[in-house]
C-alpha positions in Angstrom: 52.0 63.8 45.1 48.9 63.1 47.3 46.6 63.6 44.4 48.6 61.1 42.3 48.4 58.5 45.1 44.7 59.1 45.6 44.0 58.7 41.9 46.0 55.5 41.9 44.1 53.9 44.8 40.7 55.0 43.3 41.6 53.4 40.0 42.7 50.2 41.7 39.5 50.2 43.7 37.4 50.6 40.6 39.2 47.7 38.9 38.6 45.5 42.0 34.9 46.4 42.0 34.6 45.7 38.3 36.3 42.3 38.8 34.0 41.4 41.7 30.9 42.4 39.6 32.1 40.2 36.7 32.4 37.2 39.1 28.8 37.6 40.3 29.6 38.6 43.8 26.9 41.4 43.8 24.0 38.9 43.1 23.8 39.4 39.4 21.1 37.1 37.6 22.7 33.7 37.1 20.8 33.3 33.9 23.0 36.1 32.3 26.3 34.5 33.2 28.1 33.2 30.1 29.7 30.4 32.0 26.3 28.9 32.7 26.1 27.8 29.1 28.9 25.3 29.6 26.9 23.7 32.5 23.9 22.7 30.5 23.0 19.0 30.5 22.8 17.5 27.0 21.4 20.6 25.3 21.4 18.8 21.9 18.4 16.7 23.1 16.2 19.7 23.6 13.3 19.7 21.1 10.6 22.3 20.5 7.2 20.6 20.5 4.2 21.8 18.5 1.4 23.2 20.5 -2.3 24.1 20.1 -3.7 23.3 16.6 -0.4 22.2 15.2 0.0 19.5 17.9 -3.5 18.3 17.2 -2.8 17.9 13.5 0.4 15.9 14.2 -1.5 13.7 16.6 -4.2 12.9 14.0 -1.7 12.1 11.3 0.1 9.7 13.7 -3.1 7.9 14.8 -5.1 7.9 11.5 -5.7 4.5 10.0 -4.2 3.7 6.6 -6.1 5.2 3.6 -7.2 1.7 2.4 -10.6 0.0 2.2 -12.2 -3.3 0.9 -15.3 -3.8 -1.3 -16.9 -7.0 -2.4 -18.5 -7.4 -5.8 -20.5 -10.3 -7.1 -21.9 -12.8 -7.6 -20.1 -13.9 -10.8 -19.5 -17.1 -12.5 -15.9 -18.2 -12.8 -15.4 -16.8 -16.3 -16.7 -13.4 -15.2 -14.6 -13.3 -12.1 -11.4 -14.1 -14.1 -12.2 -11.5 -16.7 -13.1 -8.8 -14.2 -9.9 -9.4 -12.1 -7.7 -9.1 -15.2 -9.5 -5.9 -16.3 -9.2 -4.2 -12.9 -5.6 -5.4 -12.3 -4.7 -3.9 -15.7 -6.1 -0.5 -14.7 -5.0 -0.4 -11.1 -1.9 -2.4 -10.2 -2.2 -1.4 -6.6 -5.4 -3.4 -6.0 -5.5 -6.9 -4.4 -8.1 -9.5 -5.1 -9.6 -12.5 -3.1 -12.1 -14.9 -4.7 -14.6 -16.4 -2.3 -16.7 -19.3 -3.6 -20.3 -19.1 -2.6 -22.1 -22.3 -1.5 -21.0 -25.7 -0.5 -18.3 -27.6 -2.5 -19.5 -30.1 -5.0 -17.0 -32.8 -3.9 -13.8 -33.4 -1.9 -10.6 -34.4 -3.6 -7.9 -36.7 -2.1 -4.6 -36.2 -3.8 -0.8 -36.0 -3.4 0.6 -32.5 -3.8 2.3 -31.6 -7.2 5.7 -33.1 -7.9 8.7 -31.3 -9.5 8.0 -32.9 -12.8 6.0 -35.6 -14.6 8.7 -38.3 -14.2 8.9 -37.8 -10.5 5.1 -38.2 -10.3 5.1 -41.3 -12.4 7.8 -42.9 -10.2 5.6 -42.3 -7.2 2.6 -43.9 -9.0 4.7 -47.0 -9.7 5.5 -47.3 -6.0 1.8 -46.9 -5.0 0.8 -49.6 -7.5 3.2 -52.1 -5.9 1.4 -51.6 -2.6 -1.9 -52.6 -4.3 -3.4 -49.2 -5.2 -4.9 -48.8 -8.6 -7.3 -45.8 -8.6 -4.9 -42.9 -9.3 -3.6 -40.8 -12.2 -1.1 -37.9 -12.7 -2.7 -34.4 -13.4 -1.4 -33.1 -16.7 -3.5 -29.9 -17.0 -1.6 -26.6 -16.7 -2.3 -24.8 -13.4 -1.6 -25.0 -9.7 -2.1 -28.9 -9.6 0.1 -29.8 -12.5 1.9 -33.1 -11.7 -0.2 -33.7 -8.6 -1.5 -37.3 -8.2 -5.3 -37.7 -7.9 -6.3 -40.5 -5.5 -10.1 -40.1 -5.6 -13.0 -37.8 -5.5 -15.8 -38.1 -2.8 -19.2 -36.5 -2.4 -18.8 -35.9 1.3 -15.9 -34.6 3.3 -16.3 -37.4 5.8 -15.9 -40.0 3.1 -12.7 -38.3 2.0 -11.4 -38.3 5.5 -12.1 -42.0 5.9 -10.2 -42.7 2.8 -7.3 -40.6 4.1 -7.1 -42.8 7.2 -7.0 -45.9 4.9 -4.1 -44.4 2.9 -2.2 -43.7 6.1 -2.5 -47.4 7.1 -0.9 -48.2 3.8 2.0 -45.9 4.5 0.8 -42.9 2.4 1.1 -40.1 4.9 1.4 -37.1 2.5 -2.0 -37.2 1.0 -4.2 -34.1 1.2 -7.9 -33.2 1.0 -9.2 -30.2 -0.9 -12.8 -29.0 -1.8 -13.7 -29.3 -5.5 -16.1 -26.7 -6.8 -18.4 -27.3 -9.7 -18.1 -25.2 -12.9 -21.4 -23.5 -12.0 -20.1 -22.2 -8.7 -20.6 -18.5 -8.0 -17.8 -16.3 -6.9 -17.7 -13.2 -4.7 -14.8 -10.9 -5.6 -13.2 -9.0 -2.7 -11.2 -6.0 -3.9 -8.8 -4.2 -1.5 -6.9 -1.0 -2.1 -6.8 2.8 -1.7 -10.1 4.4 -0.8 -10.0 6.8 -3.7 -9.6 4.0 -6.2 -12.3 1.9 -4.7 -14.7 4.8 -4.8 -14.7 4.8 -8.6 -15.0 1.0 -9.0 -18.7 1.0 -8.5 -19.2 3.0 -11.7 -16.7 0.8 -13.5 -18.5 -2.3 -12.4 -21.9 -0.9 -13.4 -20.7 -0.2 -17.0 -18.7 -3.4 -17.4 -20.9 -5.9 -15.5 -24.5 -4.6 -15.2 -25.5 -7.5 -12.9 -22.7 -6.9 -10.4 -23.7 -6.3 -6.8 -21.7 -4.3 -4.3 -21.3 -5.0 -0.5 -19.0 -4.6 2.4 -16.2 -7.2 2.7 -16.8 -10.0 5.2 -13.6 -8.9 7.0 -12.2 -5.4 6.8 
């Protein structure tokens, strides 16, 4: 009977010790406790960051400038510039073009911006004639200035500005001034687009336009 009681108490003591060990009362490493997993603060926000060479590659990709460049070609006459632009745009739709006229404008044009249609422009001309103005006509050539009203062409910009002041005194406040280039004006063609595409344009220009010059764009 004593042996049975002794075995019972030993078994009970072993269970108590096992329970105490499971609760961490004997200094077990807290990092191994399963319940600690439930105490983590926003574990879903933890991210593994690249290190060493991988991190450097990521940094360079984030800070590298766009793979785009600009190159200027010229100088061309207007017919050449139009033809070259159409040719390059047909081959490379991703390219963008800016025409820069070389030299001083031949004259300065005073005008009213284009109207919606010819009838609207003619009605405005009729009103201007009633105020005593006679030197004007409606632009009928296709293009950006179709149905604009020409009020005069002047050799100097100052003369055009002086006329603009005269018009304002007559109540014409919507007149504008624009430079007028001569047909002989030379054009510098700036082409902007992917570096790889621009690298091959030099050879294309050499074969299509032998007199083409290449240079850096004025503004990159």
